[in-house]
N, C-alpha and C positions, 0 to 999 in steps of 0.2 A: 502494499499500500504507499505509493509514493504520491503525495497530494501536493496541494500550493502551498501548505506550512512546511513541508519537508525541502522544498526547493528553494523558499526563501532563507531557510536556514542555512543551506549550502550557499548560497550565494551571499549571505552576510558573513560565513565562516571565510569565503573565499576573498571578501573584499577585507575583512580584519586581517586576512594572512599576509595581504599586499603593502598593508599601512592603512588603508581607509578607515574612518568610522569607527576610530578608537575612542570617542566620545560617547558611545553608546549607554555607558554605564553613567546612571545621573546619580542613583544613591546605592547602596549596600543591596537594597531591597529589588534594585533591578537584577541582581544575579538571578533572582526565583520569579521574576515575572510579577513583583507586588508592589512597583510603585506606578501611579497612574500614568505616567507617560512612555513607560517601557514598552518596546514594540512587542519583542518575545523575552523568556527569562534567556538572558544574554549570557548565562552561567554554561547552556549547552553550545552556544555560539563558539564561546572561550575554549571549551573543551575539543571542539573539530578543531578551530584554529590552531590550537597547540599542536595537535596530531597531522595537522597539514604542515607547520614549520619544522616539525621534525624530520618530514620528508616522503611522508606516505602520500599516495595519490588519493582521489578523493573517494573512490571506492572501497580501498581499504581502511579511509578513515571512518567512513558510514559503517564496513563491517565490524570493526574493532569498537566503534560507539554501540552499535546495537550487541555485540557481544558483551560489553562490560556491562551495561544495564537488565540484559538479559540473566548473567550472574549474580548480579546485586538484588534482582527481584526473587531468584530462587533462593536465595540464602534469607532475604527477608520473609518468603513465606515459610521456611523452614523454622524459622523464629516466632511466627506467628502461630504455625501448628503445634509447634511445641508449649504454647501457653494455651493453646484451646485442649489439646488429647495430650495431657502430661503423661497418662501412663499407657495409652495404646498406640503403639510404635507405625501400626499398619495404618491408621487412621492418620497419623502424622505425616507419613510419606504419601497416602494417598491426597491428601491436602493438595500438597507440593506439585505431585505430579497434577493433580487437576487445575491448581494455579498456572503451572508453566506451560499447560498445553492449551488454554481457556484461548478460543479465539480473539478476544479484545487485546489479551495479552501479546500474542505473537502477530496481529495487527501491528500494533503500535510499537514491537521491538524488533520485527524480523526484517534486517536490511533497509531499514529506515532510520531517518534522524528527525522525529519528529520530537516535539517537547513533550510529549502527552507520555510515550514508553518510560522516560527517567522519571516521571511524576508517578506513574503506577508501581515503578520497581521500588522508588524512597519511599511511598507510603507506607509498605508493608513495614519496612524497618521503624519509619514513627511509630508506628502503632505498638511497637514493642517496648518503647521508651517509657 
């Protein structure tokens, strides 16, 4: 699922990599998209821009980005499953399996750089704090 938002994020990362538009971060809350004038959560764009600066091509950058947040989401779902099903290990691993194979999680984290994928992945970790 590559939509308009993924193309915008890729364009912003490429332009930031070339030295343009470094002033997109207005406040610290702009990194998470919580500032009123922030266009996107700029932390995603910074992450992609850093991978581009290292020297990866854009397709490898998107792959590393999606793989990173897939792993974060699976670890977070394991932690939530551990809280919900403390004594039943089969249910815990079943919860991880169902979350990691759910269509909404796969749509936003499989070979795309949408900002919804990191939100879904990090949300599970925030729930365990």
